[in-house]
N, C-alpha and C positions, 0 to 999 in steps of 0.2 A: 485724562487717564493715561497712566504710564504703562506701556506694554513690556513685560519682562519675558525674556527667553533665555533662561540660565543654562549654561553648559553642564552636562552630566559627566561625571567621571566614569570611566570604564569599570572601575572596581565597584561602583554602586549599582550596576545593572544586574538584574536577576539572571541566574543561570538556568537554562532549560535542562541541563544535565543533572541538576539536583532534584528534578521533578520525578515522582514515581510514575512510570508508564505501566498501563494495564496491558498485559501480553495477550496474544491470540490463543485460542484453544488449539490443542494438538491436532484436532480434526481438520483444521484449516491447512496445516502443513501437509497432512495426508492427502487432502483434496488437491493441493497444488502439485504434489509429487505424482499423484495419479494422472493429472492432466499432462504433466511433463512426460510420463511414461507413454501415454497414448500418442502424443505428438512424435516421440522418438520411434514408436512402433510404425507409425505412418511413414516417417522418413526412411525407415529401413527398406521400404519398397523402392524408394529412390536409389538407395545404395545397391540394391540388387540389379536395377536397370543399369547403373554405372558399371557394374562388373561385367555385364553382357556387352556393352558398347565401347568401353574405354580400355586402353592397355593397362597393364598392372602397375607400371611406374606412375602414371597419372592418377590411378586409383589410390595408390599408396599415399601420395601427397595429399589428395583430397580427403582421404580417410583420417590422416593425422590432423589436418586442420579441423575436421568435424569433431574428432575426439577431444581436441583442445577446447573447442567451443562448448561442447557438452560438459566438460570438466568445469569450466567457468560457470555455466548455468547451474550445475549441481551445487557448486561451492556457494553461489549466491543464494540458492534456495535453502540449503541446509544451515549455513552460518548466518545468512541474512534473516532467517525466520526468528532467530533469537533477538534480533535488533528491532523487530516490528513491535509497535505498540502505540497507544494513544494516551494522552494526559488531558484530563478535564480540569480546568482551573476556573476561578471565579468569573473571568471576563473573556476566556477564549478556550479553544480546543486545539491541541497539537497532535500531529501524527508523524511518526518517524519510521523509516524503513531503509533497508539496504545494508549490504556488507561491502561489496566492491564499489557500488555507486550508492552513496548515502544521500537521502533526502529527508527534509524535515519541513512540514507545512504547519503554520499556525493561522487559524481563522479567528479573529475577534468577533464576539457575538453581535456587536453593533454593525457588522458588515453582512451578517447572514440574511439572505432573502427568504430561503426556505430549505427544508430538509426532506428527504424521502428515504424509505427503506426498500430494498429490492431483494428478490430471491429467485435465482434461476433453478432449473431442474437439478443440476448437480449439487448446488448449494443446499437445496431442499433435502436431497438424499443424505447429506452430511449434517443436516440440522443447523445450517448457518445462514446468515443474511449479510447484506452490505448496507452501510449507511452512507448516503451522499449528502454533502453540505454544499449549497449553492450560495454564491454572493451575486450581487447585482452586476449586470453587464455581460453575462456569458450564458451560452446555451448548454454548456457541459458543467459538471460538478467541479468545484474548486478543491474539494477534499472528498476522498472516498476511502472508507474504512471497511474492508471486506473481512469476512471470516468471523463475524460476531454471532453470538447466540441470539436468537430472535428476541428474547425478553430484554437482553442488554441493548440491542440495537434500537428497540422501541423506547426503552427508558432514555437512552441518549437523545433520540430524536425529540421526545417530549421535552426533555430538559433544555436542549438547545433552542427549540421553538419558543419555549416560555422565556428563556433568558434573552433571546433576540427581540422578543416583543416588547420588552421593557425599554428599549431604545427608540421606539417609534415616536 
């Protein structure tokens, strides 16, 4: 038996950019911004302490660094939210996110060990859930899609579980 391993041309490869990604609901952006505001409020106590114990020159430099970092975080949250989304295809699921730091993860269904949905108290208040997709060999999820409506998260979980079971 002759084993063939033909080379593929780059132009023949499918492009993930041509896939339609399902966006997150706006409630997910609101929840993320609320969490950011809470963290910033808590950090403001740190800044008050710095004003009491440091001189104004050091405080000014630290404040400018903090302001720059906050600006980058807000830019990532606002612009990056538009970049978030998942695409479900026949044999895999892909999730992309990020504006400044872009990441894209694809999990083929034949590698999926199991899926689960989770919902914390804040997510529950916003009516959102997270879907976690696990592959063999790890204790943590390999793909996490947060900010899904519960019915969508459960439909995705059922579909991925069914699709991955056909490879056993």
